[in-house]
DRENTOR-482492 format. One record per atom (N, C-alpha, C, CB): x, z, y; atom name; residue number from 1. Coordinates in pm, whole numbers. Glycine has a CB too. Example, Ala and Ser with C-alpha at 12.3 -4.5 7.8 and 13.67 -1.06 7.14 Angstrom:
# residues 2
{u: 1319, w: 780, v: -569, atomo: N, num: 1}
{u: 1230, w: 780, v: -450, atomo: CA, num: 1}
{u: 1320, w: 780, v: -330, atomo: C, num: 1}
{u: 1131, w: 905, v: -447, atomo: CB, num: 1}
{u: 1285, w: 708, v: -225, atomo: N, num: 2}
{u: 1367, w: 714, v: -106, atomo: CA, num: 2}
{u: 1290, w: 787, v: 3, atomo: C, num: 2}
{u: 1408, w: 572, v: -60, atomo: CB, num: 2}
//
This chain:
# residues 116
{u: 1521, w: 184, v: 1743, atomo: N, num: 1}
{u: 1507, w: 316, v: 1733, atomo: CA, num: 1}
{u: 1569, w: 431, v: 1770, atomo: C, num: 1}
{u: 1500, w: 327, v: 1652, atomo: CB, num: 1}
{u: 1525, w: 525, v: 1769, atomo: N, num: 2}
{u: 1633, w: 672, v: 1806, atomo: CA, num: 2}
{u: 1561, w: 767, v: 1872, atomo: C, num: 2}
{u: 1769, w: 647, v: 1914, atomo: CB, num: 2}
{u: 1630, w: 873, v: 1922, atomo: N, num: 3}
{u: 1585, w: 967, v: 1958, atomo: CA, num: 3}
{u: 1546, w: 946, v: 2119, atomo: C, num: 3}
{u: 1672, w: 1065, v: 1919, atomo: CB, num: 3}
{u: 1437, w: 997, v: 2185, atomo: N, num: 4}
{u: 1431, w: 989, v: 2326, atomo: CA, num: 4}
{u: 1373, w: 1142, v: 2364, atomo: C, num: 4}
{u: 1330, w: 854, v: 2378, atomo: CB, num: 4}
{u: 1462, w: 1195, v: 2465, atomo: N, num: 5}
{u: 1435, w: 1329, v: 2504, atomo: CA, num: 5}
{u: 1349, w: 1317, v: 2624, atomo: C, num: 5}
{u: 1563, w: 1409, v: 2531, atomo: CB, num: 5}
{u: 1216, w: 1379, v: 2617, atomo: N, num: 6}
{u: 1147, w: 1380, v: 2718, atomo: CA, num: 6}
{u: 1124, w: 1507, v: 2760, atomo: C, num: 6}
{u: 1047, w: 1315, v: 2701, atomo: CB, num: 6}
{u: 1119, w: 1494, v: 2917, atomo: N, num: 7}
{u: 1100, w: 1628, v: 2987, atomo: CA, num: 7}
{u: 1015, w: 1636, v: 3078, atomo: C, num: 7}
{u: 1202, w: 1676, v: 3041, atomo: CB, num: 7}
{u: 911, w: 1726, v: 3096, atomo: N, num: 8}
{u: 779, w: 1731, v: 3147, atomo: CA, num: 8}
{u: 784, w: 1833, v: 3227, atomo: C, num: 8}
{u: 674, w: 1742, v: 3054, atomo: CB, num: 8}
{u: 709, w: 1853, v: 3346, atomo: N, num: 9}
{u: 674, w: 1988, v: 3401, atomo: CA, num: 9}
{u: 518, w: 1973, v: 3450, atomo: C, num: 9}
{u: 781, w: 2033, v: 3533, atomo: CB, num: 9}
{u: 465, w: 2089, v: 3428, atomo: N, num: 10}
{u: 326, w: 2125, v: 3446, atomo: CA, num: 10}
{u: 315, w: 2266, v: 3496, atomo: C, num: 10}
{u: 249, w: 2108, v: 3318, atomo: CB, num: 10}
{u: 266, w: 2270, v: 3617, atomo: N, num: 11}
{u: 248, w: 2395, v: 3698, atomo: CA, num: 11}
{u: 375, w: 2473, v: 3692, atomo: C, num: 11}
{u: 128, w: 2484, v: 3646, atomo: CB, num: 11}
{u: 494, w: 2409, v: 3727, atomo: N, num: 12}
{u: 602, w: 2474, v: 3737, atomo: CA, num: 12}
{u: 690, w: 2528, v: 3607, atomo: C, num: 12}
{u: 563, w: 2568, v: 3813, atomo: CB, num: 12}
{u: 612, w: 2487, v: 3495, atomo: N, num: 13}
{u: 683, w: 2520, v: 3333, atomo: CA, num: 13}
{u: 723, w: 2396, v: 3303, atomo: C, num: 13}
{u: 580, w: 2581, v: 3197, atomo: CB, num: 13}
{u: 861, w: 2382, v: 3276, atomo: N, num: 14}
{u: 925, w: 2263, v: 3197, atomo: CA, num: 14}
{u: 926, w: 2265, v: 3042, atomo: C, num: 14}
{u: 1069, w: 2252, v: 3238, atomo: CB, num: 14}
{u: 894, w: 2166, v: 2988, atomo: N, num: 15}
{u: 933, w: 2160, v: 2849, atomo: CA, num: 15}
{u: 999, w: 2029, v: 2801, atomo: C, num: 15}
{u: 815, w: 2185, v: 2767, atomo: CB, num: 15}
{u: 1074, w: 2052, v: 2679, atomo: N, num: 16}
{u: 1149, w: 1940, v: 2654, atomo: CA, num: 16}
{u: 1103, w: 1912, v: 2498, atomo: C, num: 16}
{u: 1314, w: 1967, v: 2682, atomo: CB, num: 16}
{u: 1085, w: 1768, v: 2490, atomo: N, num: 17}
{u: 1063, w: 1747, v: 2341, atomo: CA, num: 17}
{u: 1118, w: 1631, v: 2313, atomo: C, num: 17}
{u: 924, w: 1746, v: 2293, atomo: CB, num: 17}
{u: 1154, w: 1609, v: 2176, atomo: N, num: 18}
{u: 1217, w: 1479, v: 2137, atomo: CA, num: 18}
{u: 1122, w: 1376, v: 2058, atomo: C, num: 18}
{u: 1341, w: 1511, v: 2048, atomo: CB, num: 18}
{u: 1130, w: 1263, v: 2085, atomo: N, num: 19}
{u: 1055, w: 1193, v: 2025, atomo: CA, num: 19}
{u: 1145, w: 1067, v: 1941, atomo: C, num: 19}
{u: 953, w: 1153, v: 2127, atomo: CB, num: 19}
{u: 1122, w: 1077, v: 1812, atomo: N, num: 20}
{u: 1209, w: 1000, v: 1725, atomo: CA, num: 20}
{u: 1125, w: 857, v: 1685, atomo: C, num: 20}
{u: 1249, w: 1096, v: 1587, atomo: CB, num: 20}
{u: 1163, w: 766, v: 1775, atomo: N, num: 21}
{u: 1134, w: 623, v: 1783, atomo: CA, num: 21}
{u: 1129, w: 544, v: 1640, atomo: C, num: 21}
{u: 1244, w: 561, v: 1874, atomo: CB, num: 21}
{u: 1202, w: 612, v: 1554, atomo: N, num: 22}
{u: 1216, w: 559, v: 1434, atomo: CA, num: 22}
{u: 1123, w: 585, v: 1332, atomo: C, num: 22}
{u: 1324, w: 587, v: 1394, atomo: CB, num: 22}
{u: 1048, w: 705, v: 1358, atomo: N, num: 23}
{u: 919, w: 765, v: 1300, atomo: CA, num: 23}
{u: 785, w: 709, v: 1367, atomo: C, num: 23}
{u: 923, w: 924, v: 1318, atomo: CB, num: 23}
{u: 787, w: 653, v: 1488, atomo: N, num: 24}
{u: 659, w: 623, v: 1552, atomo: CA, num: 24}
{u: 603, w: 487, v: 1492, atomo: C, num: 24}
{u: 677, w: 614, v: 1713, atomo: CB, num: 24}
{u: 468, w: 493, v: 1493, atomo: N, num: 25}
{u: 404, w: 380, v: 1442, atomo: CA, num: 25}
{u: 265, w: 371, v: 1502, atomo: C, num: 25}
{u: 401, w: 384, v: 1293, atomo: CB, num: 25}
{u: 268, w: 333, v: 1642, atomo: N, num: 26}
{u: 134, w: 296, v: 1680, atomo: CA, num: 26}
{u: 66, w: 177, v: 1630, atomo: C, num: 26}
{u: 132, w: 284, v: 1808, atomo: CB, num: 26}
{u: -52, w: 174, v: 1628, atomo: N, num: 27}
{u: -155, w: 59, v: 1565, atomo: CA, num: 27}
{u: -263, w: 37, v: 1649, atomo: C, num: 27}
{u: -219, w: 97, v: 1425, atomo: CB, num: 27}
{u: -308, w: -89, v: 1666, atomo: N, num: 28}
{u: -452, w: -110, v: 1712, atomo: CA, num: 28}
{u: -548, w: -75, v: 1611, atomo: C, num: 28}
{u: -478, w: -252, v: 1751, atomo: CB, num: 28}
{u: -642, w: 23, v: 1631, atomo: N, num: 29}
{u: -743, w: 46, v: 1528, atomo: CA, num: 29}
{u: -861, w: -36, v: 1564, atomo: C, num: 29}
{u: -782, w: 195, v: 1514, atomo: CB, num: 29}
{u: -896, w: -61, v: 1669, atomo: N, num: 30}
{u: -1014, w: -127, v: 1703, atomo: CA, num: 30}
{u: -1009, w: -178, v: 1850, atomo: C, num: 30}
{u: -1130, w: -33, v: 1679, atomo: CB, num: 30}
{u: -1041, w: -289, v: 1880, atomo: N, num: 31}
{u: -1083, w: -349, v: 2005, atomo: CA, num: 31}
{u: -1236, w: -394, v: 2041, atomo: C, num: 31}
{u: -1003, w: -461, v: 2014, atomo: CB, num: 31}
{u: -1296, w: -331, v: 2113, atomo: N, num: 32}
{u: -1439, w: -367, v: 2141, atomo: CA, num: 32}
{u: -1466, w: -435, v: 2296, atomo: C, num: 32}
{u: -1526, w: -226, v: 2124, atomo: CB, num: 32}
{u: -1533, w: -535, v: 2278, atomo: N, num: 33}
{u: -1593, w: -575, v: 2436, atomo: CA, num: 33}
{u: -1746, w: -573, v: 2437, atomo: C, num: 33}
{u: -1548, w: -741, v: 2488, atomo: CB, num: 33}
{u: -1806, w: -513, v: 2530, atomo: N, num: 34}
{u: -1931, w: -473, v: 2529, atomo: CA, num: 34}
{u: -1978, w: -514, v: 2703, atomo: C, num: 34}
{u: -1937, w: -300, v: 2475, atomo: CB, num: 34}
{u: -2036, w: -610, v: 2722, atomo: N, num: 35}
{u: -2065, w: -637, v: 2857, atomo: CA, num: 35}
{u: -1939, w: -663, v: 2959, atomo: C, num: 35}
{u: -2144, w: -521, v: 2903, atomo: CB, num: 35}
{u: -1907, w: -585, v: 3042, atomo: N, num: 36}
{u: -1798, w: -600, v: 3153, atomo: CA, num: 36}
{u: -1698, w: -494, v: 3147, atomo: C, num: 36}
{u: -1858, w: -596, v: 3294, atomo: CB, num: 36}
{u: -1709, w: -424, v: 2993, atomo: N, num: 37}
{u: -1619, w: -316, v: 2975, atomo: CA, num: 37}
{u: -1561, w: -374, v: 2843, atomo: C, num: 37}
{u: -1688, w: -159, v: 2969, atomo: CB, num: 37}
{u: -1446, w: -279, v: 2812, atomo: N, num: 38}
{u: -1379, w: -299, v: 2668, atomo: CA, num: 38}
{u: -1302, w: -179, v: 2639, atomo: C, num: 38}
{u: -1279, w: -429, v: 2657, atomo: CB, num: 38}
{u: -1302, w: -142, v: 2530, atomo: N, num: 39}
{u: -1239, w: -16, v: 2473, atomo: CA, num: 39}
{u: -1123, w: -58, v: 2348, atomo: C, num: 39}
{u: -1371, w: 86, v: 2408, atomo: CB, num: 39}
{u: -1017, w: -24, v: 2383, atomo: N, num: 40}
{u: -908, w: -17, v: 2275, atomo: CA, num: 40}
{u: -891, w: 114, v: 2219, atomo: C, num: 40}
{u: -776, w: -59, v: 2327, atomo: CB, num: 40}
{u: -885, w: 138, v: 2083, atomo: N, num: 41}
{u: -880, w: 255, v: 2005, atomo: CA, num: 41}
{u: -717, w: 238, v: 1937, atomo: C, num: 41}
{u: -1019, w: 258, v: 1885, atomo: CB, num: 41}
{u: -623, w: 317, v: 1994, atomo: N, num: 42}
{u: -500, w: 318, v: 1901, atomo: CA, num: 42}
{u: -477, w: 422, v: 1831, atomo: C, num: 42}
{u: -388, w: 300, v: 1961, atomo: CB, num: 42}
{u: -426, w: 400, v: 1708, atomo: N, num: 43}
{u: -420, w: 505, v: 1622, atomo: CA, num: 43}
{u: -229, w: 536, v: 1603, atomo: C, num: 43}
{u: -517, w: 454, v: 1468, atomo: CB, num: 43}
{u: -200, w: 672, v: 1594, atomo: N, num: 44}
{u: -69, w: 687, v: 1584, atomo: CA, num: 44}
{u: -67, w: 711, v: 1404, atomo: C, num: 44}
{u: -10, w: 820, v: 1695, atomo: CB, num: 44}
{u: -1, w: 603, v: 1345, atomo: N, num: 45}
{u: 11, w: 624, v: 1212, atomo: CA, num: 45}
{u: 135, w: 651, v: 1149, atomo: C, num: 45}
{u: -35, w: 530, v: 1157, atomo: CB, num: 45}
{u: 225, w: 697, v: 1241, atomo: N, num: 46}
{u: 362, w: 727, v: 1205, atomo: CA, num: 46}
{u: 388, w: 871, v: 1184, atomo: C, num: 46}
{u: 451, w: 678, v: 1306, atomo: CB, num: 46}
{u: 494, w: 907, v: 1201, atomo: N, num: 47}
{u: 532, w: 1061, v: 1146, atomo: CA, num: 47}
{u: 585, w: 1132, v: 1266, atomo: C, num: 47}
{u: 657, w: 1067, v: 1018, atomo: CB, num: 47}
{u: 573, w: 1079, v: 1387, atomo: N, num: 48}
{u: 631, w: 1143, v: 1523, atomo: CA, num: 48}
{u: 516, w: 1121, v: 1645, atomo: C, num: 48}
{u: 789, w: 1060, v: 1571, atomo: CB, num: 48}
{u: 510, w: 1218, v: 1723, atomo: N, num: 49}
{u: 423, w: 1201, v: 1844, atomo: CA, num: 49}
{u: 500, w: 1079, v: 1930, atomo: C, num: 49}
{u: 410, w: 1354, v: 1936, atomo: CB, num: 49}
{u: 408, w: 1009, v: 2027, atomo: N, num: 50}
{u: 467, w: 907, v: 2112, atomo: CA, num: 50}
{u: 354, w: 915, v: 2242, atomo: C, num: 50}
{u: 480, w: 743, v: 2025, atomo: CB, num: 50}
{u: 386, w: 870, v: 2327, atomo: N, num: 51}
{u: 311, w: 842, v: 2454, atomo: CA, num: 51}
{u: 300, w: 729, v: 2500, atomo: C, num: 51}
{u: 351, w: 900, v: 2549, atomo: CB, num: 51}
{u: 146, w: 687, v: 2541, atomo: N, num: 52}
{u: 114, w: 549, v: 2595, atomo: CA, num: 52}
{u: 148, w: 554, v: 2744, atomo: C, num: 52}
{u: -44, w: 508, v: 2571, atomo: CB, num: 52}
{u: 234, w: 475, v: 2806, atomo: N, num: 53}
{u: 239, w: 471, v: 2914, atomo: CA, num: 53}
{u: 173, w: 373, v: 3000, atomo: C, num: 53}
{u: 338, w: 478, v: 2924, atomo: CB, num: 53}
{u: 112, w: 252, v: 2933, atomo: N, num: 54}
{u: 26, w: 173, v: 3008, atomo: CA, num: 54}
{u: -39, w: 78, v: 2891, atomo: C, num: 54}
{u: 109, w: 92, v: 3131, atomo: CB, num: 54}
{u: -148, w: -2, v: 2927, atomo: N, num: 55}
{u: -217, w: -78, v: 2839, atomo: CA, num: 55}
{u: -273, w: -198, v: 2926, atomo: C, num: 55}
{u: -326, w: 8, v: 2765, atomo: CB, num: 55}
{u: -301, w: -316, v: 2852, atomo: N, num: 56}
{u: -362, w: -404, v: 2934, atomo: CA, num: 56}
{u: -421, w: -506, v: 2827, atomo: C, num: 56}
{u: -262, w: -465, v: 3046, atomo: CB, num: 56}
{u: -523, w: -566, v: 2892, atomo: N, num: 57}
{u: -599, w: -672, v: 2787, atomo: CA, num: 57}
{u: -576, w: -809, v: 2873, atomo: C, num: 57}
{u: -791, w: -634, v: 2755, atomo: CB, num: 57}
{u: -527, w: -927, v: 2827, atomo: N, num: 58}
{u: -502, w: -1065, v: 2918, atomo: CA, num: 58}
{u: -564, w: -1183, v: 2862, atomo: C, num: 58}
{u: -347, w: -1103, v: 2933, atomo: CB, num: 58}
{u: -595, w: -1235, v: 2938, atomo: N, num: 59}
{u: -688, w: -1366, v: 2928, atomo: CA, num: 59}
{u: -571, w: -1482, v: 2901, atomo: C, num: 59}
{u: -791, w: -1399, v: 3090, atomo: CB, num: 59}
{u: -624, w: -1591, v: 2847, atomo: N, num: 60}
{u: -529, w: -1689, v: 2832, atomo: CA, num: 60}
{u: -453, w: -1754, v: 2959, atomo: C, num: 60}
{u: -595, w: -1788, v: 2762, atomo: CB, num: 60}
{u: -513, w: -1726, v: 3072, atomo: N, num: 61}
{u: -469, w: -1759, v: 3210, atomo: CA, num: 61}
{u: -373, w: -1630, v: 3242, atomo: C, num: 61}
{u: -606, w: -1778, v: 3323, atomo: CB, num: 61}
{u: -350, w: -1535, v: 3155, atomo: N, num: 62}
{u: -273, w: -1410, v: 3182, atomo: CA, num: 62}
{u: -336, w: -1326, v: 3291, atomo: C, num: 62}
{u: -130, w: -1442, v: 3222, atomo: CB, num: 62}
{u: -448, w: -1348, v: 3336, atomo: N, num: 63}
{u: -505, w: -1264, v: 3419, atomo: CA, num: 63}
{u: -527, w: -1116, v: 3336, atomo: C, num: 63}
{u: -638, w: -1333, v: 3472, atomo: CB, num: 63}
{u: -516, w: -995, v: 3388, atomo: N, num: 64}
{u: -531, w: -898, v: 3314, atomo: CA, num: 64}
{u: -656, w: -788, v: 3366, atomo: C, num: 64}
{u: -397, w: -844, v: 3305, atomo: CB, num: 64}
{u: -710, w: -732, v: 3278, atomo: N, num: 65}
{u: -799, w: -640, v: 3272, atomo: CA, num: 65}
{u: -758, w: -495, v: 3346, atomo: C, num: 65}
{u: -828, w: -628, v: 3131, atomo: CB, num: 65}
{u: -846, w: -446, v: 3436, atomo: N, num: 66}
{u: -787, w: -298, v: 3459, atomo: CA, num: 66}
{u: -834, w: -188, v: 3364, atomo: C, num: 66}
{u: -824, w: -247, v: 3602, atomo: CB, num: 66}
{u: -738, w: -118, v: 3345, atomo: N, num: 67}
{u: -756, w: 27, v: 3268, atomo: CA, num: 67}
{u: -804, w: 117, v: 3358, atomo: C, num: 67}
{u: -624, w: 91, v: 3208, atomo: CB, num: 67}
{u: -917, w: 181, v: 3296, atomo: N, num: 68}
{u: -980, w: 291, v: 3383, atomo: CA, num: 68}
{u: -935, w: 440, v: 3310, atomo: C, num: 68}
{u: -1162, w: 269, v: 3389, atomo: CB, num: 68}
{u: -847, w: 403, v: 3208, atomo: N, num: 69}
{u: -811, w: 537, v: 3157, atomo: CA, num: 69}
{u: -655, w: 573, v: 3241, atomo: C, num: 69}
{u: -798, w: 530, v: 2969, atomo: CB, num: 69}
{u: -654, w: 725, v: 3258, atomo: N, num: 70}
{u: -531, w: 750, v: 3333, atomo: CA, num: 70}
{u: -439, w: 769, v: 3238, atomo: C, num: 70}
{u: -533, w: 861, v: 3426, atomo: CB, num: 70}
{u: -308, w: 730, v: 3281, atomo: N, num: 71}
{u: -177, w: 722, v: 3196, atomo: CA, num: 71}
{u: -100, w: 820, v: 3262, atomo: C, num: 71}
{u: -99, w: 575, v: 3190, atomo: CB, num: 71}
{u: 4, w: 901, v: 3171, atomo: N, num: 72}
{u: 15, w: 860, v: 3026, atomo: CA, num: 72}
{u: -76, w: 935, v: 2941, atomo: C, num: 72}
{u: 154, w: 879, v: 2972, atomo: CB, num: 72}
{u: -105, w: 869, v: 2808, atomo: N, num: 73}
{u: -199, w: 927, v: 2703, atomo: CA, num: 73}
{u: -109, w: 964, v: 2608, atomo: C, num: 73}
{u: -311, w: 833, v: 2644, atomo: CB, num: 73}
{u: -105, w: 1109, v: 2549, atomo: N, num: 74}
{u: -17, w: 1164, v: 2463, atomo: CA, num: 74}
{u: -98, w: 1092, v: 2322, atomo: C, num: 74}
{u: -4, w: 1346, v: 2479, atomo: CB, num: 74}
{u: -6, w: 1040, v: 2246, atomo: N, num: 75}
{u: -46, w: 996, v: 2102, atomo: CA, num: 75}
{u: 26, w: 1063, v: 2013, atomo: C, num: 75}
{u: -30, w: 854, v: 2071, atomo: CB, num: 75}
{u: -59, w: 1168, v: 1961, atomo: N, num: 76}
{u: -3, w: 1301, v: 1871, atomo: CA, num: 76}
{u: -21, w: 1223, v: 1733, atomo: C, num: 76}
{u: -108, w: 1473, v: 1883, atomo: CB, num: 76}
{u: 54, w: 1283, v: 1633, atomo: N, num: 77}
{u: 80, w: 1238, v: 1510, atomo: CA, num: 77}
{u: -74, w: 1223, v: 1449, atomo: C, num: 77}
{u: 182, w: 1340, v: 1429, atomo: CB, num: 77}
{u: -95, w: 1113, v: 1398, atomo: N, num: 78}
{u: -230, w: 1097, v: 1305, atomo: CA, num: 78}
{u: -334, w: 1089, v: 1411, atomo: C, num: 78}
{u: -265, w: 1232, v: 1190, atomo: CB, num: 78}
{u: -332, w: 1093, v: 1556, atomo: N, num: 79}
{u: -452, w: 1088, v: 1633, atomo: CA, num: 79}
{u: -490, w: 951, v: 1654, atomo: C, num: 79}
{u: -439, w: 1157, v: 1760, atomo: CB, num: 79}
{u: -601, w: 949, v: 1698, atomo: N, num: 80}
{u: -670, w: 810, v: 1768, atomo: CA, num: 80}
{u: -698, w: 844, v: 1918, atomo: C, num: 80}
{u: -830, w: 763, v: 1691, atomo: CB, num: 80}
{u: -675, w: 748, v: 1994, atomo: N, num: 81}
{u: -700, w: 762, v: 2136, atomo: CA, num: 81}
{u: -750, w: 647, v: 2208, atomo: C, num: 81}
{u: -587, w: 802, v: 2199, atomo: CB, num: 81}
{u: -845, w: 658, v: 2278, atomo: N, num: 82}
{u: -951, w: 553, v: 2336, atomo: CA, num: 82}
{u: -900, w: 516, v: 2489, atomo: C, num: 82}
{u: -1120, w: 626, v: 2340, atomo: CB, num: 82}
{u: -853, w: 388, v: 2505, atomo: N, num: 83}
{u: -834, w: 355, v: 2643, atomo: CA, num: 83}
{u: -921, w: 265, v: 2690, atomo: C, num: 83}
{u: -713, w: 309, v: 2668, atomo: CB, num: 83}
{u: -996, w: 271, v: 2797, atomo: N, num: 84}
{u: -1114, w: 194, v: 2840, atomo: CA, num: 84}
{u: -1070, w: 83, v: 2968, atomo: C, num: 84}
{u: -1235, w: 309, v: 2891, atomo: CB, num: 84}
{u: -1153, w: -16, v: 2960, atomo: N, num: 85}
{u: -1116, w: -136, v: 3089, atomo: CA, num: 85}
{u: -1239, w: -166, v: 3140, atomo: C, num: 85}
{u: -1042, w: -291, v: 3042, atomo: CB, num: 85}
{u: -1225, w: -228, v: 3264, atomo: N, num: 86}
{u: -1332, w: -296, v: 3334, atomo: CA, num: 86}
{u: -1265, w: -450, v: 3313, atomo: C, num: 86}
{u: -1357, w: -238, v: 3507, atomo: CB, num: 86}
{u: -1365, w: -527, v: 3261, atomo: N, num: 87}
{u: -1326, w: -668, v: 3224, atomo: CA, num: 87}
{u: -1335, w: -765, v: 3331, atomo: C, num: 87}
{u: -1408, w: -718, v: 3116, atomo: CB, num: 87}
{u: -1255, w: -766, v: 3418, atomo: N, num: 88}
{u: -1261, w: -868, v: 3533, atomo: CA, num: 88}
{u: -1174, w: -988, v: 3511, atomo: C, num: 88}
{u: -1218, w: -805, v: 3667, atomo: CB, num: 88}
{u: -1204, w: -1112, v: 3496, atomo: N, num: 89}
{u: -1136, w: -1210, v: 3463, atomo: CA, num: 89}
{u: -1112, w: -1240, v: 3334, atomo: C, num: 89}
{u: -1043, w: -1203, v: 3516, atomo: CB, num: 89}
{u: -1145, w: -1141, v: 3237, atomo: N, num: 90}
{u: -1124, w: -1163, v: 3089, atomo: CA, num: 90}
{u: -1246, w: -1145, v: 3015, atomo: C, num: 90}
{u: -1020, w: -1071, v: 3031, atomo: CB, num: 90}
{u: -1271, w: -1238, v: 2941, atomo: N, num: 91}
{u: -1377, w: -1217, v: 2856, atomo: CA, num: 91}
{u: -1355, w: -1280, v: 2704, atomo: C, num: 91}
{u: -1497, w: -1276, v: 2927, atomo: CB, num: 91}
{u: -1453, w: -1267, v: 2605, atomo: N, num: 92}
{u: -1448, w: -1331, v: 2489, atomo: CA, num: 92}
{u: -1390, w: -1455, v: 2468, atomo: C, num: 92}
{u: -1553, w: -1339, v: 2452, atomo: CB, num: 92}
{u: -1428, w: -1568, v: 2564, atomo: N, num: 93}
{u: -1400, w: -1697, v: 2526, atomo: CA, num: 93}
{u: -1220, w: -1690, v: 2578, atomo: C, num: 93}
{u: -1518, w: -1825, v: 2612, atomo: CB, num: 93}
{u: -1185, w: -1624, v: 2663, atomo: N, num: 94}
{u: -1061, w: -1643, v: 2733, atomo: CA, num: 94}
{u: -978, w: -1547, v: 2689, atomo: C, num: 94}
{u: -1069, w: -1640, v: 2877, atomo: CB, num: 94}
{u: -1017, w: -1446, v: 2593, atomo: N, num: 95}
{u: -931, w: -1329, v: 2533, atomo: CA, num: 95}
{u: -791, w: -1405, v: 2502, atomo: C, num: 95}
{u: -1005, w: -1256, v: 2383, atomo: CB, num: 95}
{u: -666, w: -1365, v: 2518, atomo: N, num: 96}
{u: -546, w: -1390, v: 2476, atomo: CA, num: 96}
{u: -477, w: -1280, v: 2385, atomo: C, num: 96}
{u: -475, w: -1417, v: 2587, atomo: CB, num: 96}
{u: -456, w: -1172, v: 2426, atomo: N, num: 97}
{u: -403, w: -1039, v: 2363, atomo: CA, num: 97}
{u: -416, w: -911, v: 2450, atomo: C, num: 97}
{u: -250, w: -1055, v: 2331, atomo: CB, num: 97}
{u: -405, w: -828, v: 2378, atomo: N, num: 98}
{u: -403, w: -686, v: 2415, atomo: CA, num: 98}
{u: -272, w: -634, v: 2382, atomo: C, num: 98}
{u: -511, w: -604, v: 2346, atomo: CB, num: 98}
{u: -211, w: -528, v: 2460, atomo: N, num: 99}
{u: -74, w: -506, v: 2459, atomo: CA, num: 99}
{u: -74, w: -337, v: 2512, atomo: C, num: 99}
{u: 11, w: -628, v: 2566, atomo: CB, num: 99}
{u: 2, w: -256, v: 2436, atomo: N, num: 100}
{u: 27, w: -126, v: 2496, atomo: CA, num: 100}
{u: 192, w: -80, v: 2482, atomo: C, num: 100}
{u: -75, w: -18, v: 2421, atomo: CB, num: 100}
{u: 213, w: -27, v: 2592, atomo: N, num: 101}
{u: 357, w: 24, v: 2634, atomo: CA, num: 101}
{u: 358, w: 166, v: 2585, atomo: C, num: 101}
{u: 390, w: 17, v: 2802, atomo: CB, num: 101}
{u: 447, w: 222, v: 2513, atomo: N, num: 102}
{u: 459, w: 354, v: 2473, atomo: CA, num: 102}
{u: 643, w: 372, v: 2495, atomo: C, num: 102}
{u: 388, w: 375, v: 2298, atomo: CB, num: 102}
{u: 651, w: 501, v: 2490, atomo: N, num: 103}
{u: 800, w: 554, v: 2508, atomo: CA, num: 103}
{u: 896, w: 482, v: 2416, atomo: C, num: 103}
{u: 812, w: 713, v: 2476, atomo: CB, num: 103}
{u: 841, w: 435, v: 2307, atomo: N, num: 104}
{u: 932, w: 367, v: 2186, atomo: CA, num: 104}
{u: 938, w: 209, v: 2196, atomo: C, num: 104}
{u: 865, w: 404, v: 2029, atomo: CB, num: 104}
{u: 837, w: 152, v: 2260, atomo: N, num: 105}
{u: 821, w: -7, v: 2273, atomo: CA, num: 105}
{u: 695, w: -61, v: 2315, atomo: C, num: 105}
{u: 846, w: -73, v: 2146, atomo: CB, num: 105}
{u: 683, w: -180, v: 2307, atomo: N, num: 106}
{u: 574, w: -271, v: 2326, atomo: CA, num: 106}
{u: 493, w: -316, v: 2205, atomo: C, num: 106}
{u: 624, w: -382, v: 2388, atomo: CB, num: 106}
{u: 349, w: -318, v: 2189, atomo: N, num: 107}
{u: 293, w: -349, v: 2073, atomo: CA, num: 107}
{u: 184, w: -425, v: 2112, atomo: C, num: 107}
{u: 263, w: -239, v: 1992, atomo: CB, num: 107}
{u: 151, w: -519, v: 2059, atomo: N, num: 108}
{u: 51, w: -654, v: 2077, atomo: CA, num: 108}
{u: -42, w: -669, v: 1988, atomo: C, num: 108}
{u: 114, w: -783, v: 2071, atomo: CB, num: 108}
{u: -178, w: -706, v: 2028, atomo: N, num: 109}
{u: -289, w: -745, v: 1923, atomo: CA, num: 109}
{u: -339, w: -841, v: 1977, atomo: C, num: 109}
{u: -396, w: -648, v: 1886, atomo: CB, num: 109}
{u: -325, w: -962, v: 1879, atomo: N, num: 110}
{u: -365, w: -1114, v: 1916, atomo: CA, num: 110}
{u: -492, w: -1144, v: 1830, atomo: C, num: 110}
{u: -235, w: -1231, v: 1879, atomo: CB, num: 110}
{u: -554, w: -1053, v: 1751, atomo: N, num: 111}
{u: -682, w: -1085, v: 1693, atomo: CA, num: 111}
{u: -810, w: -1100, v: 1755, atomo: C, num: 111}
{u: -702, w: -1005, v: 1613, atomo: CB, num: 111}
{u: -916, w: -1086, v: 1697, atomo: N, num: 112}
{u: -1056, w: -1125, v: 1779, atomo: CA, num: 112}
{u: -1121, w: -975, v: 1799, atomo: C, num: 112}
{u: -1177, w: -1242, v: 1677, atomo: CB, num: 112}
{u: -1144, w: -945, v: 1923, atomo: N, num: 113}
{u: -1199, w: -807, v: 1958, atomo: CA, num: 113}
{u: -1361, w: -819, v: 1892, atomo: C, num: 113}
{u: -1193, w: -777, v: 2148, atomo: CB, num: 113}
{u: -1412, w: -688, v: 1872, atomo: N, num: 114}
{u: -1532, w: -674, v: 1814, atomo: CA, num: 114}
{u: -1625, w: -714, v: 1928, atomo: C, num: 114}
{u: -1554, w: -534, v: 1756, atomo: CB, num: 114}
{u: -1750, w: -747, v: 1905, atomo: N, num: 115}
{u: -1859, w: -766, v: 2052, atomo: CA, num: 115}
{u: -1840, w: -927, v: 2071, atomo: C, num: 115}
{u: -1797, w: -662, v: 2231, atomo: CB, num: 115}
{u: -1741, w: -999, v: 2025, atomo: N, num: 116}
{u: -1728, w: -1114, v: 2054, atomo: CA, num: 116}
{u: -1770, w: -1233, v: 1972, atomo: C, num: 116}
{u: -1623, w: -1115, v: 2078, atomo: CB, num: 116}
//
């Protein structure tokens, strides 16, 4: 845990904000498989904003599904964010885990997705 200084630039305007990783608590709220698609819904249950930089769904053979959501995804305090995937090589039978990478760490889901 600790503070991360995040600097961003948008249309020539720079902004700086601090992310207190000791107060960040992303959680997997829901994972759903439907046909050849999947959705991960992540909730920020902590007390500080975070940013999702990457996400993946893996099979038991460690094949990964391609995210169709554009990263980074702002994960504001108390918010729910949806991350979408095309399930090529991953299905209900060979599902292993889902993982998100944020500014503050890596978080893994190993339960059973809905729709399986």
